[in-house]
C-alpha positions as CSV (number, residue, x, y, z in Angstrom):
1,M,-77.8,26.5,-113.9
2,M,-81.3,25.7,-112.6
3,K,-83.8,23.6,-114.7
4,N,-86.2,26.5,-115.0
5,E,-83.5,28.7,-116.6
6,K,-82.6,26.0,-119.0
7,L,-86.2,25.6,-120.1
8,K,-86.5,29.4,-120.7
9,L,-83.3,29.5,-122.7
10,V,-84.5,26.6,-124.9
11,L,-87.7,28.5,-125.5
12,G,-85.9,31.8,-126.3
13,V,-87.2,33.5,-123.2
14,L,-86.0,36.9,-122.3
15,G,-87.3,37.1,-118.8
16,L,-87.4,35.0,-115.6
17,S,-90.2,34.0,-113.2
18,M,-91.1,36.4,-110.4
19,S,-89.1,34.3,-107.9
20,M,-86.0,35.0,-109.9
21,T,-86.9,38.7,-110.4
22,I,-86.8,39.1,-106.7
23,S,-83.2,37.8,-106.7
24,A,-82.2,40.4,-109.2
25,Q,-80.6,37.8,-111.5
26,V,-81.7,39.3,-114.8
27,N,-81.2,42.4,-116.7
28,A,-84.3,44.7,-116.4
29,A,-84.8,44.9,-120.2
30,D,-85.3,41.1,-120.3
31,S,-88.4,41.4,-118.1
32,V,-90.4,42.7,-121.1
33,M,-90.8,39.1,-122.4
34,N,-92.1,36.0,-120.6
35,H,-92.9,33.0,-122.8
36,V,-92.5,30.2,-120.2
37,K,-96.0,28.9,-121.1
38,G,-95.5,29.2,-124.8
39,N,-97.6,32.4,-125.2
40,R,-96.7,34.6,-128.1
41,L,-98.2,37.7,-126.5
42,S,-96.8,38.8,-123.1
43,V,-98.6,41.4,-121.0
44,G,-97.3,42.5,-117.7
45,G,-95.9,45.4,-115.7
46,Y,-95.1,46.9,-112.3
47,G,-96.3,49.7,-110.1
48,E,-95.4,51.7,-107.0
49,V,-97.5,53.8,-104.6
50,A,-95.6,55.8,-101.9
51,Y,-96.2,58.1,-99.0
52,S,-93.5,60.2,-97.4
53,R,-93.2,62.4,-94.4
54,N,-90.1,64.6,-94.6
55,F,-89.0,66.1,-91.3
56,Y,-87.1,69.1,-92.8
57,S,-87.8,72.3,-94.6
58,D,-88.4,72.0,-98.4
59,N,-87.5,75.7,-99.0
60,V,-85.3,76.1,-102.0
61,Y,-82.9,78.3,-100.0
62,R,-82.4,75.8,-97.2
63,Y,-78.8,75.2,-98.3
64,A,-78.0,78.8,-99.0
65,N,-79.1,79.8,-95.4
66,P,-79.2,76.6,-93.3
67,A,-79.5,78.4,-89.9
68,K,-82.7,80.0,-91.0
69,Y,-84.4,76.7,-91.9
70,K,-82.9,74.5,-89.2
71,N,-86.3,74.0,-87.5
72,G,-88.4,73.9,-90.7
73,K,-91.8,72.3,-90.7
74,S,-92.2,68.7,-91.8
75,H,-94.2,68.1,-95.0
76,G,-95.8,65.0,-96.5
77,R,-96.6,63.8,-100.0
78,F,-98.3,60.9,-101.8
79,D,-96.7,59.7,-105.1
80,L,-96.9,57.2,-107.8
81,P,-93.2,56.9,-108.7
82,H,-93.6,54.5,-111.5
83,V,-96.5,52.6,-113.1
84,V,-95.4,50.5,-116.1
85,V,-97.0,48.3,-118.7
86,Y,-95.0,45.7,-120.6
87,L,-96.1,44.4,-124.0
88,G,-94.2,41.8,-125.9
89,Y,-94.8,39.6,-128.9
90,D,-93.0,36.6,-130.3
91,F,-93.4,36.6,-134.1
92,G,-91.6,33.3,-134.5
93,K,-88.4,32.3,-136.4
94,G,-86.4,34.2,-133.8
95,W,-88.1,37.5,-134.2
96,S,-89.7,39.3,-131.3
97,M,-90.8,42.7,-130.1
98,G,-90.8,44.4,-126.7
99,T,-92.3,47.6,-125.4
100,E,-92.4,49.4,-122.0
101,F,-94.8,52.3,-121.3
102,E,-94.1,54.2,-118.1
103,F,-96.2,56.7,-116.2
104,E,-94.0,58.6,-113.7
105,H,-95.7,60.3,-110.8
106,G,-99.1,59.6,-112.2
107,G,-98.5,61.0,-115.7
108,T,-99.3,64.5,-116.8
109,G,-102.6,66.5,-116.9
110,S,-104.0,69.8,-118.1
111,A,-107.4,71.4,-118.4
112,Y,-109.1,74.5,-119.8
113,E,-110.2,77.1,-117.3
114,R,-112.1,80.4,-117.8
115,E,-110.3,83.3,-116.1
116,Y,-112.9,85.8,-115.0
117,E,-110.2,88.0,-113.6
118,E,-108.9,88.4,-117.2
119,G,-112.2,89.2,-118.9
120,G,-113.4,85.6,-119.2
121,E,-110.5,84.4,-121.3
122,W,-110.0,80.7,-121.7
123,E,-106.6,79.4,-120.6
124,V,-105.0,76.1,-120.4
125,E,-103.8,75.3,-116.9
126,T,-101.4,72.6,-115.8
127,E,-103.3,70.3,-113.5
128,K,-100.5,68.0,-112.4
129,G,-96.9,67.2,-113.0
130,G,-95.4,63.9,-114.1
131,E,-94.2,62.2,-117.2
132,V,-95.4,59.6,-119.7
133,E,-92.6,57.9,-121.5
134,L,-92.0,55.1,-123.9
135,E,-89.0,53.5,-122.2
136,Q,-88.6,50.5,-124.5
137,F,-89.6,49.8,-128.1
138,W,-87.4,47.4,-129.9
139,L,-87.3,44.5,-132.5
140,Q,-85.0,41.6,-131.9
141,K,-83.6,38.7,-133.9
142,S,-82.3,35.8,-131.8
143,F,-79.9,33.6,-133.6
144,S,-78.8,31.5,-130.7
145,R,-78.4,31.6,-126.9
146,A,-75.1,33.4,-127.3
147,F,-76.1,35.8,-130.1
148,N,-79.1,38.2,-130.1
149,L,-79.4,41.4,-132.0
150,R,-81.8,44.1,-130.6
151,A,-82.6,47.5,-132.3
152,G,-84.8,50.4,-131.2
153,H,-85.3,52.2,-127.9
154,I,-83.5,50.2,-125.2
155,V,-82.5,50.3,-121.6
156,V,-78.8,51.2,-121.0
157,P,-77.7,48.7,-118.4
158,V,-75.0,50.8,-116.7
159,G,-75.0,50.4,-112.9
160,L,-77.1,48.2,-110.7
161,N,-80.1,50.6,-110.6
162,N,-80.6,50.7,-114.3
163,S,-80.1,47.0,-114.8
164,H,-82.4,46.0,-112.0
165,H,-84.8,49.0,-111.5
166,E,-88.1,47.1,-110.8
167,P,-89.4,47.7,-107.3
168,L,-88.8,44.1,-106.1
169,N,-85.1,44.6,-106.8
170,F,-84.3,47.1,-104.0
171,F,-85.4,47.4,-100.4
172,T,-86.1,51.1,-100.1
173,V,-89.5,52.6,-100.9
174,Y,-87.9,54.9,-103.6
175,R,-85.0,53.9,-105.8
176,P,-81.6,54.1,-104.1
177,E,-80.5,57.7,-104.0
178,G,-76.9,57.5,-105.2
179,E,-77.1,56.1,-108.7
180,N,-80.6,57.6,-109.1
181,T,-79.0,61.0,-108.6
182,I,-76.0,60.9,-110.9
183,L,-77.3,58.6,-113.7
184,P,-80.4,58.7,-115.8
185,S,-83.0,56.4,-114.2
186,T,-84.3,54.5,-115.9
187,W,-81.7,55.2,-118.6
188,H,-83.1,54.5,-122.0
189,Q,-81.9,55.6,-125.4
190,T,-82.2,54.6,-129.1
191,G,-79.6,52.3,-130.5
192,V,-78.5,48.8,-131.3
193,S,-77.7,46.0,-128.8
194,L,-75.8,42.8,-129.2
195,W,-76.3,40.4,-126.2
196,G,-76.2,36.8,-125.3
197,H,-75.3,34.1,-122.7
198,F,-72.1,32.1,-122.7
199,R,-71.8,29.5,-120.0
200,N,-72.3,31.4,-116.7
201,F,-71.9,34.8,-118.3
202,K,-74.2,37.3,-119.9
203,Y,-72.8,40.1,-122.0
204,E,-74.3,43.1,-123.7
205,L,-72.7,45.7,-126.1
206,Q,-74.6,48.8,-127.2
207,F,-74.2,51.5,-129.8
208,L,-76.2,54.6,-128.9
209,E,-77.0,58.2,-129.6
210,G,-74.8,60.4,-127.5
211,L,-75.9,62.4,-124.4
212,D,-76.6,66.2,-124.6
213,A,-74.3,68.3,-122.4
214,M,-76.8,71.1,-122.5
215,Q,-79.0,69.0,-120.2
216,F,-76.3,68.4,-117.5
217,D,-76.5,70.2,-114.2
218,R,-74.9,70.5,-110.8
219,D,-77.5,68.5,-108.8
220,G,-77.8,65.5,-111.1
221,W,-74.6,65.5,-113.2
222,I,-75.5,63.7,-116.4
223,R,-78.9,62.5,-115.2
224,K,-80.9,64.6,-117.7
225,G,-78.5,63.9,-120.6
226,P,-80.8,61.6,-122.6
227,H,-83.7,64.1,-122.4
228,S,-84.6,66.2,-125.4
229,A,-86.7,69.4,-125.4
230,F,-87.6,68.7,-129.1
231,E,-89.7,66.1,-130.9
232,F,-86.6,64.2,-131.7
233,S,-83.3,63.3,-130.0
234,P,-80.2,65.0,-131.6
235,A,-77.6,62.4,-132.6
236,S,-74.6,64.2,-134.0
237,K,-72.5,62.4,-131.4
238,Y,-72.5,58.7,-130.5
239,A,-71.6,56.5,-127.6
240,V,-71.0,52.9,-126.6
241,A,-72.1,51.0,-123.4
242,A,-71.3,47.5,-122.2
243,R,-72.2,45.2,-119.4
244,L,-70.9,41.7,-118.3
245,D,-72.7,39.6,-115.6
246,W,-71.2,36.5,-114.1
247,Y,-73.5,34.1,-112.3
248,A,-70.8,32.7,-110.1
249,M,-73.1,30.3,-108.3
250,P,-76.9,29.9,-107.6
251,G,-78.1,33.1,-106.0
252,M,-75.0,35.1,-106.7
253,R,-74.3,37.5,-109.6
254,L,-71.3,39.8,-110.1
255,G,-71.5,42.6,-112.7
256,V,-69.4,45.2,-114.4
257,S,-70.6,47.9,-116.8
258,G,-69.3,51.0,-118.5
259,Y,-70.1,53.9,-120.9
260,Y,-68.2,56.2,-123.2
261,G,-69.4,59.0,-125.5
262,H,-69.1,62.7,-126.5
263,S,-71.8,65.1,-125.3
264,I,-70.9,68.6,-126.5
265,N,-72.3,69.7,-129.8
266,N,-75.0,67.0,-129.6
267,T,-77.9,69.4,-129.6
268,L,-80.1,71.4,-132.0
269,M,-77.4,74.0,-132.8
270,N,-73.9,72.6,-133.0
271,D,-72.1,76.0,-132.5
272,A,-69.8,75.2,-129.6
273,N,-66.0,75.2,-129.9
274,E,-65.1,72.1,-131.9
275,K,-62.2,71.4,-129.6
276,L,-64.6,70.7,-126.8
277,K,-65.8,67.1,-126.7
278,G,-67.5,66.7,-123.3
279,A,-66.4,63.0,-123.2
280,V,-68.5,61.1,-120.6
281,T,-66.7,58.1,-119.1
282,I,-68.5,55.9,-116.5
283,G,-67.4,52.7,-114.8
284,S,-69.5,50.6,-112.4
285,V,-69.3,47.3,-110.5
286,D,-72.1,45.6,-108.6
287,F,-73.2,42.3,-107.1
288,T,-76.3,40.6,-105.7
289,L,-76.3,37.7,-103.3
290,N,-79.6,36.0,-102.5
291,K,-78.8,33.0,-100.4
292,Y,-79.1,31.6,-96.9
293,N,-82.2,33.8,-96.4
294,W,-80.1,36.9,-96.9
295,I,-80.3,39.4,-99.8
296,V,-77.2,41.6,-100.1
297,R,-76.8,44.2,-102.9
298,A,-73.9,46.6,-103.5
299,Q,-72.6,48.9,-106.3
300,A,-69.9,51.5,-106.9
301,T,-70.2,53.9,-109.8
302,Y,-67.7,56.6,-110.8
303,G,-67.9,59.0,-113.7
304,H,-65.8,61.7,-115.4
305,L,-66.9,64.5,-117.7
306,A,-64.1,66.1,-119.8
307,D,-64.4,69.8,-120.5
308,A,-66.8,70.2,-117.5
309,Y,-65.6,73.7,-116.7
310,F,-66.8,74.9,-120.1
311,V,-70.3,73.3,-120.1
312,K,-71.8,76.2,-118.0
313,T,-70.8,78.7,-120.7
314,L,-72.2,76.8,-123.7
315,S,-74.4,79.0,-125.9
316,G,-78.0,78.9,-124.9
317,R,-77.5,77.7,-121.3
318,S,-77.7,81.2,-119.8
319,T,-80.9,82.5,-121.6
320,K,-84.1,82.6,-119.6
321,T,-86.2,81.1,-122.3
322,S,-84.0,78.1,-123.1
323,P,-84.9,74.7,-121.7
324,Y,-81.5,74.2,-120.3
325,S,-79.9,74.7,-116.8
326,S,-77.4,77.5,-116.3
327,S,-75.6,75.8,-113.4
328,E,-72.1,74.5,-113.1
329,V,-71.5,70.8,-113.9
330,G,-69.0,68.6,-111.9
331,K,-66.1,67.1,-113.7
332,N,-66.6,63.8,-111.7
333,A,-69.4,62.1,-109.9
334,V,-69.5,59.1,-107.5
335,A,-72.2,56.9,-106.0
336,L,-71.6,54.0,-103.5
337,G,-74.4,51.9,-102.0
338,V,-74.9,48.7,-100.1
339,E,-78.0,47.1,-98.6
340,A,-78.5,43.9,-96.7
341,G,-81.8,42.3,-95.5
342,Y,-82.6,39.1,-93.6
343,D,-85.9,37.1,-94.0
344,L,-87.2,36.8,-90.4
345,F,-90.0,34.5,-91.6
346,S,-87.4,31.9,-92.7
347,R,-87.2,31.0,-89.0
348,F,-90.8,29.7,-89.0
349,D,-91.8,26.6,-91.0
350,K,-95.4,27.6,-91.6
351,L,-94.6,31.0,-92.9
352,R,-91.8,29.7,-95.1
353,A,-94.2,27.1,-96.6
354,N,-96.7,29.9,-97.5
355,E,-93.9,31.8,-99.4
356,K,-94.4,34.8,-97.1
357,K,-91.2,36.8,-96.5
358,L,-90.3,39.6,-94.1
359,Y,-87.0,41.2,-94.8
360,V,-85.5,43.6,-92.2
361,F,-82.9,45.6,-93.9
362,G,-80.3,48.4,-93.6
363,R,-78.8,50.5,-96.3
364,Y,-75.9,53.0,-96.7
365,D,-75.4,55.4,-99.5
366,Y,-72.6,57.9,-100.3
367,Y,-72.9,60.1,-103.4
368,N,-71.7,63.3,-104.8
369,P,-72.8,64.6,-108.3
370,Y,-70.5,67.6,-108.1
371,I,-66.8,66.8,-107.7
372,R,-65.6,70.1,-109.1
373,D,-62.8,71.4,-111.2
374,H,-60.6,73.7,-109.0
375,R,-61.8,76.7,-111.1
376,Q,-65.5,76.0,-110.2
377,A,-67.4,77.4,-107.3
378,P,-67.8,75.0,-104.3
379,Y,-71.2,73.6,-103.3
380,P,-70.4,71.4,-100.3
381,Y,-74.0,70.3,-99.7
382,E,-73.9,68.2,-102.9
383,E,-71.8,65.6,-101.0
384,R,-74.1,63.4,-99.0
385,N,-74.3,60.3,-96.9
386,K,-77.5,58.5,-96.1
387,L,-78.5,55.7,-93.7
388,T,-81.8,53.9,-94.1
389,F,-83.5,51.1,-92.1
390,G,-86.8,49.4,-92.7
391,F,-88.6,46.2,-93.7
392,N,-90.1,44.6,-96.8
393,Y,-93.1,42.2,-96.4
394,Y,-94.0,39.9,-99.2
395,P,-97.5,38.4,-98.8
396,L,-97.0,36.9,-102.2
397,P,-93.8,36.7,-104.4
398,Q,-95.2,39.4,-106.7
399,I,-96.3,41.9,-104.1
400,V,-94.3,43.9,-101.5
401,I,-95.2,46.2,-98.7
402,K,-92.3,48.5,-97.7
403,A,-91.5,50.9,-95.0
404,D,-88.2,52.8,-94.2
405,Y,-86.7,55.5,-92.1
406,G,-83.7,57.3,-93.6
407,V,-81.5,60.3,-92.7
408,R,-79.7,62.2,-95.4
409,M,-76.5,63.6,-93.8
410,F,-74.4,66.6,-94.7
411,K,-71.3,68.3,-93.4
412,S,-71.7,71.3,-91.1
413,P,-73.3,73.8,-91.3
414,Y,-76.0,72.1,-93.4
415,N,-79.0,70.4,-91.7
416,N,-79.6,66.6,-91.9
417,E,-82.8,65.5,-93.6
418,P,-84.7,62.6,-92.0
419,S,-87.7,61.1,-93.7
420,L,-90.3,58.3,-93.1
421,N,-91.6,56.4,-96.2
422,F,-94.3,53.8,-96.8
423,G,-95.0,52.0,-100.1
424,V,-96.7,49.1,-101.8
425,A,-95.5,47.7,-105.1
426,Y,-96.2,44.8,-107.5
427,E,-94.6,43.2,-110.5
428,G,-96.1,40.4,-112.6
429,F,-97.2,39.1,-116.0
430,F,-100.9,38.7,-116.7
431,L,-100.7,36.9,-120.0
C-alpha cells in the first residue's frame, strides 16, 4: 500500500487524489469526501460536454423496416451527459456526511407561453429535457478502517460502471454501452451500507429498497427499476447488494459484485399475483490494470429476472395514461466489455515530466438486454456488438479531452450504426 493511501486511511479519508481516481482504484461513492489537507468541508465535482455525429437514421422504425432506413441521413447533437457537484462534511468523532447533486443532459426547463392560436391562453411548455437528481445523501459513522456504517441515499456498486462512473475512469466519450444499457447508471437507492478495508481488500454490504418491475422494459432490462413516478419510492420489497475489491498489487484491482431482490408488487398498488416474485439476480466481475503506461479495464455482467414472462401483463403496464412501459422484458441480460489504452507520451521524457498523457485506445462491447423466454416474441436487434477506437489527452491530471469512433453492429438484416464523438471532461476538488 502506498504512503498516500496510508495517510488518507489514518485521517479517515473516503476518497483518493486525482492521480488515483484516474487509475480507478476507488469506489465512486468514496469520491464525495476528500480530507487529505484536513479540511472539514469538501467541495468538488465532475462534468462532461460531448458532441456526436451519428451516421445512421434515428427514425424509431429503423429496426422494424431496416431496408427503408439503410441510407438514412446522419444527425448531430451536443450534450451535457453529467454535471455533478459533491459536498461533504466531517463533523468529527467519526461522523461525516456526503451528498452528490447531478444534472443530466443539462437539467430540465419549462416556461409559460401565450398561445394566440388558442384564444391567448397561457400554457406551460417544456423547454428542454434532462434530469436533476440527488444521487447521494448519507450520514456515516466510522468506527475503524475495517468498519464503517453509512445510511441514506447511496451508490449501488454493482458492476464496473457503477463503481467507477466518473469520466476519468473510462476512455469513451459516453459511458460504456453494455452495463449502461442493462443496469441503472448511476445506480443509486436508499438503504444502509456496511463497508471497510481489511489488508488489501475492500468490502461493502448493502440493504436496499427493492426495484420496481413495473419500470422494466425490453430495451434496458432493469435499468429504470430504481425510478419512481411518485414523490416517494415504494419499498414493500427489499434487496441486498455486495461488492469485494482486491488490490492485488500497485496499479491492479480485481472486483466481484452482486445483487438479489424481489421486484413484483413493489409499486403503488400491490395487486399482482402473490406467487409472482420477480426476483432479480445479478453477478459481475471486473478488473482494472494501470501499470507500465497501459490502462486496461474489463467487466462481465450477467443478470436473471424470474417471472419475466408475466411482467408485461402486470396491471397498469398496458394503460395509455400510466407511467410504465408495456413492452416485453427479457428473462436474462448480459454485458461484456474490455478496453485498453497506451500512453504515447510516456515515450518522451519532457512530456512525461509535465504529467501530460495521451492514451490511444480500443474497446469492444457485447451486450443484450433481452435474452427472452421461449414464449416471448423475438427482437434480434437487441443483441449488439460494438467496436470503438479513439484517444484521451490529459493536459492536466484532472482534465481530459476525448475523441472516439465507434460502430454498433447488428445481425442481418439490421443496419450497423457508426458514430463519431468528441468530449471534454474534468473531475476535481475545489475545497
